[in-house]
Backbone atoms as SQL, in Angstrom:
CREATE TABLE atoms (id INTEGER PRIMARY KEY, chain TEXT, resi INTEGER, resn TEXT, atom TEXT, x REAL, y REAL, z REAL);
INSERT INTO atoms VALUES
  (1, 'A', 1, 'MET', 'N', 0.866, -1.138, -0.016),
  (2, 'A', 1, 'MET', 'CA', -0.015, -0.102, 0.013),
  (3, 'A', 1, 'MET', 'C', 0.872, 1.200, 0.041),
  (4, 'A', 2, 'MET', 'N', 0.581, 2.145, -0.918),
  (5, 'A', 2, 'MET', 'CA', 1.285, 3.371, -0.858),
  (6, 'A', 2, 'MET', 'C', 0.551, 4.538, -0.076),
  (7, 'A', 3, 'TYR', 'N', 1.280, 5.448, 0.508),
  (8, 'A', 3, 'TYR', 'CA', 0.732, 6.415, 1.319),
  (9, 'A', 3, 'TYR', 'C', 0.798, 7.753, 0.672),
  (10, 'A', 4, 'ASN', 'N', -0.133, 8.608, 0.918),
  (11, 'A', 4, 'ASN', 'CA', -0.159, 9.967, 0.283),
  (12, 'A', 4, 'ASN', 'C', 0.504, 10.837, 1.400),
  (13, 'A', 5, 'VAL', 'N', 1.548, 11.554, 0.981),
  (14, 'A', 5, 'VAL', 'CA', 2.227, 12.485, 2.033),
  (15, 'A', 5, 'VAL', 'C', 1.634, 13.862, 1.743),
  (16, 'A', 6, 'LEU', 'N', 0.962, 14.446, 2.758),
  (17, 'A', 6, 'LEU', 'CA', 0.445, 15.753, 2.647),
  (18, 'A', 6, 'LEU', 'C', 1.362, 16.724, 3.537),
  (19, 'A', 7, 'ILE', 'N', 1.518, 17.957, 2.950),
  (20, 'A', 7, 'ILE', 'CA', 2.306, 18.923, 3.687),
  (21, 'A', 7, 'ILE', 'C', 1.507, 20.025, 4.287),
  (22, 'A', 8, 'SER', 'N', 1.739, 20.281, 5.513),
  (23, 'A', 8, 'SER', 'CA', 1.036, 21.353, 6.109),
  (24, 'A', 8, 'SER', 'C', 1.667, 22.843, 5.710),
  (25, 'A', 9, 'HIS', 'N', 0.861, 23.752, 5.966),
  (26, 'A', 9, 'HIS', 'CA', 1.413, 25.156, 5.639),
  (27, 'A', 9, 'HIS', 'C', 2.680, 25.514, 6.455),
  (28, 'A', 10, 'THR', 'N', 2.618, 25.157, 7.743),
  (29, 'A', 10, 'THR', 'CA', 3.842, 25.285, 8.633),
  (30, 'A', 10, 'THR', 'C', 4.927, 24.609, 8.165),
  (31, 'A', 11, 'PHE', 'N', 4.760, 23.277, 7.785),
  (32, 'A', 11, 'PHE', 'CA', 5.930, 22.500, 7.352),
  (33, 'A', 11, 'PHE', 'C', 6.484, 23.116, 6.017),
  (34, 'A', 12, 'GLN', 'N', 5.647, 23.597, 5.098),
  (35, 'A', 12, 'GLN', 'CA', 6.094, 24.125, 3.781),
  (36, 'A', 12, 'GLN', 'C', 6.928, 25.352, 4.092),
  (37, 'A', 13, 'LYS', 'N', 6.454, 26.279, 5.032),
  (38, 'A', 13, 'LYS', 'CA', 7.304, 27.459, 5.381),
  (39, 'A', 13, 'LYS', 'C', 8.645, 27.135, 5.900),
  (40, 'A', 14, 'GLN', 'N', 8.714, 26.119, 6.883),
  (41, 'A', 14, 'GLN', 'CA', 9.786, 25.794, 7.417),
  (42, 'A', 14, 'GLN', 'C', 10.859, 25.105, 6.321),
  (43, 'A', 15, 'TYR', 'N', 10.196, 24.341, 5.461),
  (44, 'A', 15, 'TYR', 'CA', 11.052, 23.680, 4.445),
  (45, 'A', 15, 'TYR', 'C', 11.664, 24.669, 3.543),
  (46, 'A', 16, 'ASN', 'N', 10.894, 25.738, 3.152),
  (47, 'A', 16, 'ASN', 'CA', 11.429, 26.741, 2.233),
  (48, 'A', 16, 'ASN', 'C', 12.547, 27.544, 2.676),
  (49, 'A', 17, 'LYS', 'N', 12.701, 27.557, 4.005),
  (50, 'A', 17, 'LYS', 'CA', 13.871, 28.280, 4.685),
  (51, 'A', 17, 'LYS', 'C', 15.255, 27.428, 4.645),
  (52, 'A', 18, 'LEU', 'N', 15.084, 26.207, 4.369),
  (53, 'A', 18, 'LEU', 'CA', 16.219, 25.357, 4.425),
  (54, 'A', 18, 'LEU', 'C', 17.174, 25.489, 3.186),
  (55, 'A', 19, 'ALA', 'N', 18.400, 24.965, 3.439),
  (56, 'A', 19, 'ALA', 'CA', 19.483, 24.934, 2.261),
  (57, 'A', 19, 'ALA', 'C', 18.915, 23.996, 1.124),
  (58, 'A', 20, 'LYS', 'N', 19.248, 24.253, -0.064),
  (59, 'A', 20, 'LYS', 'CA', 18.778, 23.338, -1.213),
  (60, 'A', 20, 'LYS', 'C', 19.283, 21.903, -1.052),
  (61, 'A', 21, 'ASP', 'N', 20.523, 21.713, -0.483),
  (62, 'A', 21, 'ASP', 'CA', 20.875, 20.323, -0.272),
  (63, 'A', 21, 'ASP', 'C', 20.044, 19.540, 0.781),
  (64, 'A', 22, 'MET', 'N', 19.661, 20.349, 1.795),
  (65, 'A', 22, 'MET', 'CA', 18.811, 19.757, 2.979),
  (66, 'A', 22, 'MET', 'C', 17.433, 19.429, 2.292),
  (67, 'A', 23, 'GLN', 'N', 16.860, 20.416, 1.607),
  (68, 'A', 23, 'GLN', 'CA', 15.565, 20.206, 0.839),
  (69, 'A', 23, 'GLN', 'C', 15.531, 18.937, 0.050),
  (70, 'A', 24, 'LYS', 'N', 16.701, 18.550, -0.671),
  (71, 'A', 24, 'LYS', 'CA', 16.828, 17.411, -1.417),
  (72, 'A', 24, 'LYS', 'C', 16.818, 16.185, -0.569),
  (73, 'A', 25, 'ARG', 'N', 17.433, 16.233, 0.564),
  (74, 'A', 25, 'ARG', 'CA', 17.480, 15.128, 1.462),
  (75, 'A', 25, 'ARG', 'C', 16.197, 14.793, 2.087),
  (76, 'A', 26, 'ILE', 'N', 15.347, 15.890, 2.410),
  (77, 'A', 26, 'ILE', 'CA', 14.141, 15.779, 2.894),
  (78, 'A', 26, 'ILE', 'C', 13.145, 15.253, 1.921),
  (79, 'A', 27, 'ARG', 'N', 13.117, 15.703, 0.601),
  (80, 'A', 27, 'ARG', 'CA', 12.335, 15.223, -0.466),
  (81, 'A', 27, 'ARG', 'C', 12.448, 13.665, -0.589),
  (82, 'A', 28, 'LYS', 'N', 13.714, 13.224, -0.410),
  (83, 'A', 28, 'LYS', 'CA', 14.046, 11.743, -0.415),
  (84, 'A', 28, 'LYS', 'C', 13.342, 11.042, 0.688),
  (85, 'A', 29, 'SER', 'N', 13.414, 11.612, 1.971),
  (86, 'A', 29, 'SER', 'CA', 12.868, 10.987, 3.112),
  (87, 'A', 29, 'SER', 'C', 11.343, 10.974, 2.919),
  (88, 'A', 30, 'LEU', 'N', 10.656, 11.926, 2.447),
  (89, 'A', 30, 'LEU', 'CA', 9.121, 11.932, 2.152),
  (90, 'A', 30, 'LEU', 'C', 8.922, 10.945, 1.114),
  (91, 'A', 31, 'LYS', 'N', 9.794, 10.527, 0.146),
  (92, 'A', 31, 'LYS', 'CA', 9.473, 9.431, -0.909),
  (93, 'A', 31, 'LYS', 'C', 9.405, 8.154, 0.043),
  (94, 'A', 32, 'GLU', 'N', 10.281, 7.952, 1.001),
  (95, 'A', 32, 'GLU', 'CA', 10.405, 6.868, 1.818),
  (96, 'A', 32, 'GLU', 'C', 9.197, 6.588, 2.631),
  (97, 'A', 33, 'LEU', 'N', 8.603, 7.663, 3.159),
  (98, 'A', 33, 'LEU', 'CA', 7.399, 7.693, 3.976),
  (99, 'A', 33, 'LEU', 'C', 6.126, 7.243, 3.087),
  (100, 'A', 34, 'GLU', 'N', 6.270, 7.524, 1.868),
  (101, 'A', 34, 'GLU', 'CA', 5.154, 6.964, 0.889),
  (102, 'A', 34, 'GLU', 'C', 4.957, 5.504, 0.940),
  (103, 'A', 35, 'LYS', 'N', 6.201, 4.927, 1.122),
  (104, 'A', 35, 'LYS', 'CA', 6.306, 3.434, 1.097),
  (105, 'A', 35, 'LYS', 'C', 5.702, 2.868, 2.294),
  (106, 'A', 36, 'ASP', 'N', 6.302, 3.423, 3.473),
  (107, 'A', 36, 'ASP', 'CA', 5.719, 2.799, 4.794),
  (108, 'A', 36, 'ASP', 'C', 6.225, 3.911, 5.865),
  (109, 'A', 37, 'PRO', 'N', 5.365, 4.606, 6.569),
  (110, 'A', 37, 'PRO', 'CA', 5.684, 5.488, 7.509),
  (111, 'A', 37, 'PRO', 'C', 5.773, 5.029, 8.822),
  (112, 'A', 38, 'LEU', 'N', 5.743, 3.751, 9.112),
  (113, 'A', 38, 'LEU', 'CA', 5.800, 3.037, 10.479),
  (114, 'A', 38, 'LEU', 'C', 7.156, 2.451, 10.712),
  (115, 'A', 39, 'VAL', 'N', 7.708, 1.810, 9.705),
  (116, 'A', 39, 'VAL', 'CA', 8.873, 0.976, 9.965),
  (117, 'A', 39, 'VAL', 'C', 10.188, 1.685, 9.793),
  (118, 'A', 40, 'PRO', 'N', 10.958, 1.591, 10.858),
  (119, 'A', 40, 'PRO', 'CA', 12.367, 2.099, 10.681),
  (120, 'A', 40, 'PRO', 'C', 13.226, 1.303, 9.643),
  (121, 'A', 41, 'ARG', 'N', 13.973, 1.971, 8.969),
  (122, 'A', 41, 'ARG', 'CA', 14.993, 1.230, 7.929),
  (123, 'A', 41, 'ARG', 'C', 16.045, 2.157, 7.530),
  (124, 'A', 42, 'SER', 'N', 16.892, 1.685, 6.701),
  (125, 'A', 42, 'SER', 'CA', 17.870, 2.521, 6.105),
  (126, 'A', 42, 'SER', 'C', 17.382, 3.592, 5.354),
  (127, 'A', 43, 'GLY', 'N', 17.602, 4.923, 5.703),
  (128, 'A', 43, 'GLY', 'CA', 17.056, 5.975, 4.954),
  (129, 'A', 43, 'GLY', 'C', 15.711, 6.598, 5.585),
  (130, 'A', 44, 'ALA', 'N', 15.398, 5.838, 6.633),
  (131, 'A', 44, 'ALA', 'CA', 14.135, 6.303, 7.349),
  (132, 'A', 44, 'ALA', 'C', 14.210, 5.975, 8.716),
  (133, 'A', 45, 'ASP', 'N', 14.867, 6.798, 9.593),
  (134, 'A', 45, 'ASP', 'CA', 14.984, 6.644, 10.980),
  (135, 'A', 45, 'ASP', 'C', 13.785, 7.219, 11.597),
  (136, 'A', 46, 'ILE', 'N', 12.832, 6.231, 11.954),
  (137, 'A', 46, 'ILE', 'CA', 11.423, 6.662, 12.335),
  (138, 'A', 46, 'ILE', 'C', 11.122, 6.163, 13.804),
  (139, 'A', 47, 'LYS', 'N', 10.633, 6.981, 14.620),
  (140, 'A', 47, 'LYS', 'CA', 10.327, 6.699, 15.904),
  (141, 'A', 47, 'LYS', 'C', 8.951, 7.269, 16.293),
  (142, 'A', 48, 'PRO', 'N', 8.122, 6.553, 17.018),
  (143, 'A', 48, 'PRO', 'CA', 6.903, 7.154, 17.558),
  (144, 'A', 48, 'PRO', 'C', 7.179, 8.034, 18.733),
  (145, 'A', 49, 'ILE', 'N', 6.578, 9.265, 18.870),
  (146, 'A', 49, 'ILE', 'CA', 6.631, 10.081, 19.916),
  (147, 'A', 49, 'ILE', 'C', 5.689, 9.797, 21.080),
  (148, 'A', 50, 'GLU', 'N', 6.319, 9.496, 22.318),
  (149, 'A', 50, 'GLU', 'CA', 5.514, 8.914, 23.382),
  (150, 'A', 50, 'GLU', 'C', 4.370, 9.869, 23.741),
  (151, 'A', 51, 'ASP', 'N', 3.367, 9.571, 24.386),
  (152, 'A', 51, 'ASP', 'CA', 2.332, 10.243, 24.956),
  (153, 'A', 51, 'ASP', 'C', 1.703, 11.305, 24.062),
  (154, 'A', 52, 'THR', 'N', 1.606, 10.950, 22.713),
  (155, 'A', 52, 'THR', 'CA', 0.842, 11.832, 21.806),
  (156, 'A', 52, 'THR', 'C', -0.372, 11.183, 21.308),
  (157, 'A', 53, 'HIS', 'N', -1.543, 11.998, 21.389),
  (158, 'A', 53, 'HIS', 'CA', -2.825, 11.420, 20.906),
  (159, 'A', 53, 'HIS', 'C', -3.488, 12.462, 20.078),
  (160, 'A', 54, 'PRO', 'N', -3.771, 12.313, 18.688),
  (161, 'A', 54, 'PRO', 'CA', -3.411, 10.922, 18.111),
  (162, 'A', 54, 'PRO', 'C', -1.913, 10.698, 17.913),
  (163, 'A', 55, 'GLN', 'N', -1.396, 9.589, 17.781),
  (164, 'A', 55, 'GLN', 'CA', -0.095, 9.208, 17.822),
  (165, 'A', 55, 'GLN', 'C', 0.688, 9.936, 16.665),
  (166, 'A', 56, 'LYS', 'N', 1.765, 10.645, 17.020),
  (167, 'A', 56, 'LYS', 'CA', 2.614, 11.239, 16.102),
  (168, 'A', 56, 'LYS', 'C', 4.021, 10.572, 16.021),
  (169, 'A', 57, 'HIS', 'N', 4.724, 10.670, 14.965),
  (170, 'A', 57, 'HIS', 'CA', 6.004, 10.193, 14.697),
  (171, 'A', 57, 'HIS', 'C', 6.997, 11.178, 14.281),
  (172, 'A', 58, 'ARG', 'N', 8.235, 10.856, 14.312),
  (173, 'A', 58, 'ARG', 'CA', 9.222, 11.624, 13.954),
  (174, 'A', 58, 'ARG', 'C', 10.194, 10.901, 12.955),
  (175, 'A', 59, 'ILE', 'N', 10.774, 11.578, 11.960),
  (176, 'A', 59, 'ILE', 'CA', 11.727, 11.007, 11.083),
  (177, 'A', 59, 'ILE', 'C', 12.875, 11.914, 11.196),
  (178, 'A', 60, 'ARG', 'N', 14.047, 11.228, 11.253),
  (179, 'A', 60, 'ARG', 'CA', 15.297, 12.050, 11.424),
  (180, 'A', 60, 'ARG', 'C', 15.876, 12.181, 10.071),
  (181, 'A', 61, 'VAL', 'N', 16.384, 13.428, 9.797),
  (182, 'A', 61, 'VAL', 'CA', 17.090, 13.763, 8.509),
  (183, 'A', 61, 'VAL', 'C', 18.221, 14.612, 8.939),
  (184, 'A', 62, 'GLY', 'N', 19.452, 14.044, 9.009),
  (185, 'A', 62, 'GLY', 'CA', 20.590, 14.744, 9.610),
  (186, 'A', 62, 'GLY', 'C', 20.315, 15.375, 10.937),
  (187, 'A', 63, 'GLU', 'N', 20.569, 16.750, 11.007),
  (188, 'A', 63, 'GLU', 'CA', 20.210, 17.512, 12.223),
  (189, 'A', 63, 'GLU', 'C', 18.652, 17.793, 12.421),
  (190, 'A', 64, 'TYR', 'N', 18.024, 17.482, 11.366),
  (191, 'A', 64, 'TYR', 'CA', 16.602, 17.907, 11.445),
  (192, 'A', 64, 'TYR', 'C', 15.561, 16.719, 11.820),
  (193, 'A', 65, 'ARG', 'N', 14.479, 17.172, 12.430),
  (194, 'A', 65, 'ARG', 'CA', 13.414, 16.238, 12.705),
  (195, 'A', 65, 'ARG', 'C', 12.178, 16.714, 12.053),
  (196, 'A', 66, 'MET', 'N', 11.417, 15.560, 11.444),
  (197, 'A', 66, 'MET', 'CA', 10.123, 16.028, 10.859),
  (198, 'A', 66, 'MET', 'C', 9.034, 15.255, 11.621),
  (199, 'A', 67, 'ILE', 'N', 7.968, 15.984, 12.086),
  (200, 'A', 67, 'ILE', 'CA', 6.894, 15.438, 12.864),
  (201, 'A', 67, 'ILE', 'C', 5.673, 15.166, 11.860),
  (202, 'A', 68, 'TYR', 'N', 5.168, 14.047, 12.003),
  (203, 'A', 68, 'TYR', 'CA', 3.973, 13.670, 11.230),
  (204, 'A', 68, 'TYR', 'C', 2.977, 12.719, 11.963),
  (205, 'A', 69, 'ARG', 'N', 1.822, 12.788, 11.467),
  (206, 'A', 69, 'ARG', 'CA', 0.887, 11.753, 12.019),
  (207, 'A', 69, 'ARG', 'C', 0.215, 10.958, 10.787),
  (208, 'A', 70, 'ILE', 'N', -0.257, 9.804, 10.950),
  (209, 'A', 70, 'ILE', 'CA', -0.891, 9.006, 10.115),
  (210, 'A', 70, 'ILE', 'C', -2.356, 8.919, 10.179),
  (211, 'A', 71, 'GLU', 'N', -3.099, 9.263, 9.191),
  (212, 'A', 71, 'GLU', 'CA', -4.604, 9.185, 9.141),
  (213, 'A', 71, 'GLU', 'C', -5.034, 8.244, 7.867),
  (214, 'A', 72, 'GLY', 'N', -5.377, 7.029, 8.182),
  (215, 'A', 72, 'GLY', 'CA', -5.630, 6.038, 7.087),
  (216, 'A', 72, 'GLY', 'C', -4.407, 5.864, 6.226),
  (217, 'A', 73, 'ASN', 'N', -4.600, 6.225, 4.877),
  (218, 'A', 73, 'ASN', 'CA', -3.519, 6.110, 4.037),
  (219, 'A', 73, 'ASN', 'C', -2.823, 7.496, 3.723),
  (220, 'A', 74, 'GLU', 'N', -2.968, 8.501, 4.643),
  (221, 'A', 74, 'GLU', 'CA', -2.405, 9.747, 4.493),
  (222, 'A', 74, 'GLU', 'C', -1.343, 9.949, 5.552),
  (223, 'A', 75, 'VAL', 'N', -0.167, 10.448, 5.191),
  (224, 'A', 75, 'VAL', 'CA', 0.842, 11.045, 6.087),
  (225, 'A', 75, 'VAL', 'C', 0.941, 12.436, 6.178),
  (226, 'A', 76, 'LYS', 'N', 0.390, 12.971, 7.335),
  (227, 'A', 76, 'LYS', 'CA', 0.352, 14.399, 7.354),
  (228, 'A', 76, 'LYS', 'C', 1.569, 15.014, 8.115),
  (229, 'A', 77, 'MET', 'N', 2.308, 15.734, 7.280),
  (230, 'A', 77, 'MET', 'CA', 3.580, 16.289, 7.709),
  (231, 'A', 77, 'MET', 'C', 3.245, 17.507, 8.437),
  (232, 'A', 78, 'MET', 'N', 3.733, 17.654, 9.750),
  (233, 'A', 78, 'MET', 'CA', 3.229, 18.843, 10.512),
  (234, 'A', 78, 'MET', 'C', 4.307, 19.880, 10.636),
  (235, 'A', 79, 'GLU', 'N', 5.535, 19.530, 11.040),
  (236, 'A', 79, 'GLU', 'CA', 6.508, 20.468, 11.209),
  (237, 'A', 79, 'GLU', 'C', 7.919, 19.805, 10.946),
  (238, 'A', 80, 'ILE', 'N', 8.956, 20.769, 10.733),
  (239, 'A', 80, 'ILE', 'CA', 10.277, 20.265, 10.611),
  (240, 'A', 80, 'ILE', 'C', 11.126, 21.308, 11.457),
  (241, 'A', 81, 'PHE', 'N', 12.064, 20.791, 12.158),
  (242, 'A', 81, 'PHE', 'CA', 12.891, 21.711, 12.978),
  (243, 'A', 81, 'PHE', 'C', 14.219, 20.999, 13.366),
  (244, 'A', 82, 'ILE', 'N', 15.149, 21.784, 13.701),
  (245, 'A', 82, 'ILE', 'CA', 16.488, 21.344, 13.965),
  (246, 'A', 82, 'ILE', 'C', 16.540, 20.611, 15.314),
  (247, 'A', 83, 'ARG', 'N', 17.342, 19.612, 15.402),
  (248, 'A', 83, 'ARG', 'CA', 17.499, 18.672, 16.514),
  (249, 'A', 83, 'ARG', 'C', 17.791, 19.584, 17.735),
  (250, 'A', 84, 'GLY', 'N', 17.175, 19.207, 18.904),
  (251, 'A', 84, 'GLY', 'CA', 17.539, 19.873, 20.130),
  (252, 'A', 84, 'GLY', 'C', 16.542, 20.888, 20.588),
  (253, 'A', 85, 'ARG', 'N', 15.612, 21.278, 19.596),
  (254, 'A', 85, 'ARG', 'CA', 14.486, 22.188, 19.938),
  (255, 'A', 85, 'ARG', 'C', 13.551, 21.555, 20.975),
  (256, 'A', 86, 'GLY', 'N', 13.359, 20.195, 20.903),
  (257, 'A', 86, 'GLY', 'CA', 12.390, 19.550, 21.678),
  (258, 'A', 86, 'GLY', 'C', 11.011, 19.413, 20.943),
  (259, 'A', 87, 'TYR', 'N', 10.224, 18.609, 21.404),
  (260, 'A', 87, 'TYR', 'CA', 8.886, 18.216, 20.754),
  (261, 'A', 87, 'TYR', 'C', 7.752, 18.930, 21.476),
  (262, 'A', 88, 'ARG', 'N', 7.031, 19.573, 20.819),
  (263, 'A', 88, 'ARG', 'CA', 5.789, 20.169, 21.246),
  (264, 'A', 88, 'ARG', 'C', 4.536, 19.466, 20.977),
  (265, 'A', 89, 'ASP', 'N', 3.412, 19.759, 21.690),
  (266, 'A', 89, 'ASP', 'CA', 2.196, 19.086, 21.312),
  (267, 'A', 89, 'ASP', 'C', 1.547, 19.967, 20.236);
């Protein structure tokens, strides 16, 4: 099953501020999420975020973290930020 990756307005604004090489790496990770947004693997360091309802996940891309949630066959990308900022609800 393929998933549809949807980008929030917030995610798009944060993405647009990144360097072109990082944008390329992020696009590659988004393609991986289309295949399976739940299973960690090479090229997709995925972890569930504890105590989030509905359940959220993060995927690591270098120093950046992308937060998303899964609804049916849609992966809703919520935000992207540099490591160390911490996770907000």
